Steps between C-alpha positions, in 0.01 A plus 500: 500500500878523457712270712821565679792251496581583859159466654247256368191403694323163418152428631484128589164336479558133595130424483374150585616136491828443329516867417648567843757225459629603154505865603726424804740307285501767231598772750772272631643492145454870424668627808852357427452571133433865579807523718723361232376755250490790736124542476295668767202279570244533773191279548162571662274205558133577439212271582238427239319193366251234590606457861502877552139499376407220734656673800406865434219492236727683255730333249713810463415815703558849370803559726672196352416605147633850563831364629533263204428786262781710640761215464746487216376155421265237639623141545203267556496129598158351426150576630177304541374193677232253379288511814503881542286687251293810462122468556446467120725191491797656326854465632688755706743665254648834607764449228225576245407812693860618478496446122191711449564770757868558393429466126732203451394427143806301383508150651834344417499118510842379388508139391867378474659163509749479788816289459456162664129533564301214337273621224158375392589474134741236364608710204858620564391848384300535823825603668477816287166611646534868596182705448294755694126488527395862548167487672299823510412516866237770554211439264388228253263250662646584837333842480184315595647409838237601766275638223343185360124455515260211543166564332194337651704194607496395130821644350823670605685765312862628521607774258845511342657850457771587245607863482718686251708665766599178676554306172731774378700496821518115504611494135769762552621304799508185297706645213745673738540173687559309178765752397689454832476122471621511141817687611563245774425194287662615176200436278207700372216573742158364422179617657195279457161622607282219627128570455170370364446764243311273262206478743490791745473872428714584795790290374466633150536848652797388704668371186440822314655707778791258524565533122504876529764488771701239299547751222709707737742216550612387155818343637292231667282222358127532585258212461174344627382167634150386601489381863398146414782473244743637759394239751591239239827659387631554852511122506611444146768770468537728803865575404378702199338777719631812661260757652129411511270789608142397571179565689483442872317163515691358200823601665396339828433169328806499272729588790420171668533310182838661441614416850416138446748492211799603715455306824178632653375799695804493736710625205257771379577857618290803420484877523208736467629835381340832451630850422590574865473184701575131473423176691726194471373159600521129403212391278411209732236502773523427873508118463311397813599137445864570575483824706702482816692193393807675364452344157413804288722578209613869546650528149211696357525742791873539449460561128223747573741688725750503215238666283449751776870591519528536123191721493646722771820520310320606188316768692805679616645279768815457293701216349565334835133407526496347154822314578350362818196387310715321243708336776191373677357353184837348418531351852162332467601353163834384640340333797264291289762432235712372790248241605255686729162329495189620685212263598276630214750353244569184696775621725545545874629853535250693717434874511783598727744260341426643155564855625833393648602336172435821313693705756796267462498557119484877552801476726687280255433743212650786696824330594 
């Protein structure tokens, strides 16, 4: 799907809980940003999620999916609610349906220390944390979703799936991403596959396919790390890592660990990217404990929107889209470097106030 700089259609899926709040603030930031860069942006709000399921019996109907599929990009808040579940007890998660149905195999989870945001690690090198967990988002253990079995009420089985085709695509994506990051950061790109190849056949296969792809990228460093060792080293020396491709469940877990290093889930953006479609959303959930109170940190949503703008620029939107992405990310950094503090890091700036602070920095950077 090629995009046009002059007409870009975004499907908004605010979802549930704080998803609606951070989405509203995000649009409020994107609209003036788009005007400054001469971007054509249009938004269409689509309903999906746990409360949609409660009210209609469907978490995301086919008409909604069709409209999202036709959009240039999908910007999603957060979906799910603890008390609303499917009959089998699992949570309402249309975001997972989008990943599977649209083939969004590359789950980007950037973990970056923002200026001024308190960090979990006392080591001064923690300020250098800038890595990407690349979570494969369509198979792995998540391939068992809706397919698990309980046998005679004595055991349950879920089957992990690793395929050559998806591993090749994920690996190529990882090396290309590392090359772009190397150009920006001025140092060699390093791609580290995170697996458990010493125990499981599927991961040994994943490693073999990864190594085959690595041979096509001799300008980059390719390495491996077992998942348990990576959980340790993301605490001991996270500043040493660059791009970390991994299986779906491992990526899910490591993403939260990584977010904890840089201020929490409110600072953790994400993108799920396929060959023709992409969904951009904060890594956090719907936060029922603070929903409706105006306390949600919208930073992860804003940084997810920056990922969206950059992706659209790379796909033919033009330099203006990439410039807008860089300005949005820079405005977020400047706001926190200037003293902005959200409640999740001990401050008082609520959802709307945070959005205004970022808009102010965008305006300042353009004067």
